[in-house]
DRENNULUM-849388 format. One record per residue (C-alpha): residue number from 1; z, y, x. Coordinates in nm, 3 decimals. Layout:
<recs>
+-----+---------+---------+---------+
!   i !      up !   north !    east !
+-----+---------+---------+---------+
! NUM !       Z !       Y !       X !
...
+-----+---------+---------+---------+
</recs>
This chain:
<recs>
+-----+---------+---------+---------+
!   i !      up !   north !    east !
+-----+---------+---------+---------+
!   1 !   0.992 !  -5.738 !  16.548 !
!   2 !   1.190 !  -6.057 !  16.546 !
!   3 !   1.487 !  -6.106 !  16.318 !
!   4 !   1.740 !  -6.057 !  16.599 !
!   5 !   1.577 !  -5.730 !  16.706 !
!   6 !   1.581 !  -5.605 !  16.346 !
!   7 !   1.952 !  -5.686 !  16.310 !
!   8 !   2.038 !  -5.489 !  16.623 !
!   9 !   1.795 !  -5.203 !  16.563 !
!  10 !   1.922 !  -4.856 !  16.471 !
!  11 !   1.952 !  -4.825 !  16.095 !
!  12 !   2.001 !  -5.202 !  16.053 !
!  13 !   2.306 !  -5.129 !  15.840 !
!  14 !   2.067 !  -5.018 !  15.566 !
!  15 !   1.871 !  -5.342 !  15.590 !
!  16 !   2.187 !  -5.552 !  15.569 !
!  17 !   2.348 !  -5.351 !  15.288 !
!  18 !   2.604 !  -5.192 !  15.520 !
!  19 !   2.813 !  -4.883 !  15.466 !
!  20 !   2.519 !  -4.643 !  15.481 !
!  21 !   2.276 !  -4.856 !  15.278 !
!  22 !   2.117 !  -4.704 !  14.968 !
!  23 !   2.183 !  -4.869 !  14.635 !
!  24 !   1.924 !  -5.139 !  14.572 !
!  25 !   1.759 !  -5.223 !  14.243 !
!  26 !   1.701 !  -5.581 !  14.129 !
!  27 !   1.374 !  -5.616 !  14.326 !
!  28 !   1.535 !  -5.498 !  14.650 !
!  29 !   1.384 !  -5.151 !  14.637 !
!  30 !   1.593 !  -4.843 !  14.694 !
!  31 !   1.721 !  -4.695 !  14.371 !
!  32 !   1.654 !  -4.333 !  14.299 !
!  33 !   1.961 !  -4.109 !  14.288 !
!  34 !   2.098 !  -4.109 !  13.937 !
!  35 !   2.269 !  -3.771 !  13.944 !
!  36 !   2.640 !  -3.714 !  13.888 !
!  37 !   2.728 !  -4.083 !  13.861 !
!  38 !   2.552 !  -4.177 !  14.187 !
!  39 !   2.808 !  -4.308 !  14.434 !
!  40 !   2.559 !  -4.372 !  14.716 !
!  41 !   2.608 !  -4.016 !  14.844 !
!  42 !   2.987 !  -4.014 !  14.801 !
!  43 !   3.215 !  -4.030 !  15.106 !
!  44 !   3.289 !  -4.382 !  15.233 !
!  45 !   3.651 !  -4.381 !  15.112 !
!  46 !   3.548 !  -4.278 !  14.760 !
!  47 !   3.275 !  -4.548 !  14.753 !
!  48 !   3.534 !  -4.809 !  14.852 !
!  49 !   3.777 !  -4.687 !  14.586 !
!  50 !   3.508 !  -4.695 !  14.316 !
!  51 !   3.387 !  -5.042 !  14.430 !
!  52 !   3.025 !  -4.945 !  14.363 !
!  53 !   3.095 !  -4.812 !  14.013 !
!  54 !   2.981 !  -4.478 !  13.886 !
!  55 !   3.257 !  -4.228 !  13.822 !
!  56 !   3.200 !  -4.270 !  13.445 !
!  57 !   3.245 !  -4.650 !  13.469 !
!  58 !   3.562 !  -4.605 !  13.674 !
!  59 !   3.692 !  -4.348 !  13.424 !
!  60 !   3.630 !  -4.591 !  13.134 !
!  61 !   3.814 !  -4.861 !  13.329 !
!  62 !   4.106 !  -4.622 !  13.380 !
!  63 !   4.114 !  -4.533 !  13.007 !
!  64 !   4.122 !  -4.903 !  12.918 !
!  65 !   4.393 !  -4.969 !  13.178 !
!  66 !   4.602 !  -4.686 !  13.029 !
!  67 !   4.551 !  -4.817 !  12.673 !
!  68 !   4.659 !  -5.168 !  12.772 !
!  69 !   4.946 !  -5.022 !  12.973 !
!  70 !   5.049 !  -4.806 !  12.677 !
!  71 !   5.065 !  -5.110 !  12.452 !
!  72 !   5.264 !  -5.304 !  12.712 !
!  73 !   5.491 !  -5.000 !  12.754 !
!  74 !   5.570 !  -4.994 !  12.381 !
!  75 !   5.654 !  -5.365 !  12.397 !
!  76 !   5.867 !  -5.315 !  12.710 !
!  77 !   6.063 !  -5.012 !  12.589 !
!  78 !   6.097 !  -5.141 !  12.234 !
!  79 !   6.224 !  -5.481 !  12.340 !
!  80 !   6.453 !  -5.334 !  12.608 !
!  81 !   6.619 !  -5.102 !  12.355 !
!  82 !   6.633 !  -5.373 !  12.089 !
!  83 !   6.812 !  -5.608 !  12.328 !
!  84 !   7.048 !  -5.339 !  12.459 !
!  85 !   7.121 !  -5.125 !  12.155 !
!  86 !   6.972 !  -5.303 !  11.853 !
!  87 !   7.145 !  -5.509 !  11.587 !
!  88 !   7.395 !  -5.741 !  11.749 !
!  89 !   7.335 !  -5.584 !  12.092 !
!  90 !   7.225 !  -5.921 !  12.228 !
!  91 !   7.231 !  -5.794 !  12.587 !
!  92 !   7.432 !  -5.477 !  12.530 !
!  93 !   7.638 !  -5.516 !  12.845 !
!  94 !   7.357 !  -5.659 !  13.061 !
!  95 !   7.099 !  -5.385 !  13.121 !
!  96 !   6.926 !  -5.565 !  13.409 !
!  97 !   6.882 !  -5.886 !  13.211 !
!  98 !   6.746 !  -5.689 !  12.916 !
!  99 !   6.496 !  -5.519 !  13.146 !
! 100 !   6.383 !  -5.848 !  13.301 !
! 101 !   6.323 !  -6.000 !  12.954 !
! 102 !   6.137 !  -5.694 !  12.823 !
! 103 !   5.918 !  -5.667 !  13.132 !
! 104 !   5.835 !  -6.039 !  13.122 !
! 105 !   5.707 !  -6.014 !  12.764 !
! 106 !   5.517 !  -5.693 !  12.834 !
! 107 !   5.355 !  -5.853 !  13.142 !
! 108 !   5.200 !  -6.122 !  12.924 !
! 109 !   5.067 !  -5.857 !  12.687 !
! 110 !   4.927 !  -5.661 !  12.984 !
! 111 !   4.764 !  -5.967 !  13.142 !
! 112 !   4.579 !  -6.055 !  12.823 !
! 113 !   4.461 !  -5.696 !  12.773 !
! 114 !   4.356 !  -5.644 !  13.134 !
! 115 !   4.189 !  -5.984 !  13.167 !
! 116 !   3.987 !  -5.968 !  12.848 !
! 117 !   3.921 !  -5.594 !  12.823 !
! 118 !   3.994 !  -5.366 !  13.121 !
! 119 !   3.873 !  -5.590 !  13.404 !
! 120 !   3.666 !  -5.835 !  13.195 !
! 121 !   3.367 !  -5.805 !  13.430 !
! 122 !   3.564 !  -5.891 !  13.743 !
! 123 !   3.815 !  -6.144 !  13.618 !
! 124 !   3.853 !  -6.472 !  13.804 !
! 125 !   3.719 !  -6.799 !  13.667 !
! 126 !   4.053 !  -6.965 !  13.740 !
! 127 !   4.299 !  -6.832 !  13.483 !
! 128 !   4.589 !  -7.007 !  13.654 !
! 129 !   4.531 !  -6.844 !  13.992 !
! 130 !   4.469 !  -6.505 !  13.834 !
! 131 !   4.784 !  -6.531 !  13.622 !
! 132 !   4.984 !  -6.632 !  13.929 !
! 133 !   4.858 !  -6.328 !  14.124 !
! 134 !   4.914 !  -6.109 !  13.818 !
! 135 !   5.268 !  -6.244 !  13.789 !
! 136 !   5.341 !  -6.176 !  14.157 !
! 137 !   5.213 !  -5.819 !  14.128 !
! 138 !   5.424 !  -5.768 !  13.819 !
! 139 !   5.731 !  -5.906 !  13.993 !
! 140 !   5.678 !  -5.623 !  14.241 !
! 141 !   5.636 !  -5.374 !  13.955 !
! 142 !   5.943 !  -5.512 !  13.780 !
! 143 !   6.143 !  -5.490 !  14.104 !
! 144 !   6.052 !  -5.122 !  14.122 !
! 145 !   6.167 !  -5.057 !  13.761 !
! 146 !   6.481 !  -5.269 !  13.791 !
! 147 !   6.559 !  -5.107 !  14.128 !
! 148 !   6.537 !  -4.761 !  13.973 !
! 149 !   6.765 !  -4.875 !  13.689 !
! 150 !   7.014 !  -5.038 !  13.929 !
! 151 !   7.039 !  -4.726 !  14.146 !
! 152 !   7.082 !  -4.501 !  13.843 !
! 153 !   7.325 !  -4.727 !  13.653 !
! 154 !   7.537 !  -4.878 !  13.932 !
! 155 !   7.503 !  -4.646 !  14.231 !
! 156 !   7.481 !  -4.304 !  14.065 !
! 157 !   7.693 !  -4.403 !  13.763 !
! 158 !   7.452 !  -4.281 !  13.493 !
! 159 !   7.526 !  -4.535 !  13.219 !
! 160 !   7.419 !  -4.364 !  12.897 !
! 161 !   7.126 !  -4.500 !  12.694 !
! 162 !   6.924 !  -4.191 !  12.789 !
! 163 !   6.995 !  -4.234 !  13.161 !
! 164 !   6.904 !  -4.604 !  13.149 !
! 165 !   6.577 !  -4.522 !  12.974 !
! 166 !   6.487 !  -4.240 !  13.212 !
! 167 !   6.552 !  -4.460 !  13.515 !
! 168 !   6.387 !  -4.780 !  13.391 !
! 169 !   6.120 !  -4.651 !  13.154 !
! 170 !   6.049 !  -4.315 !  13.316 !
! 171 !   6.077 !  -4.316 !  13.693 !
! 172 !   6.045 !  -4.695 !  13.723 !
! 173 !   5.746 !  -4.700 !  13.491 !
! 174 !   5.550 !  -4.434 !  13.680 !
! 175 !   5.607 !  -4.593 !  14.020 !
! 176 !   5.550 !  -4.946 !  13.888 !
! 177 !   5.228 !  -4.847 !  13.707 !
! 178 !   5.073 !  -4.695 !  14.017 !
! 179 !   5.164 !  -5.007 !  14.215 !
! 180 !   5.021 !  -5.238 !  13.946 !
! 181 !   4.689 !  -5.056 !  13.907 !
! 182 !   4.614 !  -5.063 !  14.279 !
! 183 !   4.706 !  -5.431 !  14.302 !
! 184 !   4.516 !  -5.532 !  13.985 !
! 185 !   4.203 !  -5.355 !  14.102 !
! 186 !   4.202 !  -5.472 !  14.463 !
! 187 !   4.389 !  -5.804 !  14.457 !
! 188 !   4.394 !  -5.966 !  14.111 !
! 189 !   4.068 !  -5.885 !  13.932 !
! 190 !   3.830 !  -5.892 !  14.228 !
! 191 !   3.554 !  -6.140 !  14.147 !
! 192 !   3.222 !  -5.963 !  14.094 !
! 193 !   2.939 !  -6.112 !  13.894 !
+-----+---------+---------+---------+
</recs>
């Protein structure tokens, strides 16, 4: 068969590495199923979500993401409360400014952890471009947290330290974290090697 006939032949997706192609080993031969971690038999949506990883590799990535996020969370919450309620109450009457400052510092902590640990295998060569994308994603995440705090503090009138923390560091954190993970995985750290 000629090359054009092969490309248009039934089953050509497998030859081109399409959606139904088996996983290939280094020499181009079909890999044998590897058991529970084999994603070649998983539904198409799951394969896309795992980006060719085994479930175990994805789970390890998620654990690392959570560890980095936990560290950034401690920085965020600690700095927010220090600025609002700590000695001198530097931003005691400015909860939104305090949140913006604390999130900005925690974003830098998160970028370093995610770049050099969580997504180390798929980080971009260009640190500047990656940091810019990371910053944009985190502006979205910060907008979610600050929006939750603004609604709670100014619209609903819940102004106690507990209410501010629940809104910004509880509800805002959960929604912002989900948004960040999806964007980091599919927009920021996307270069494969």
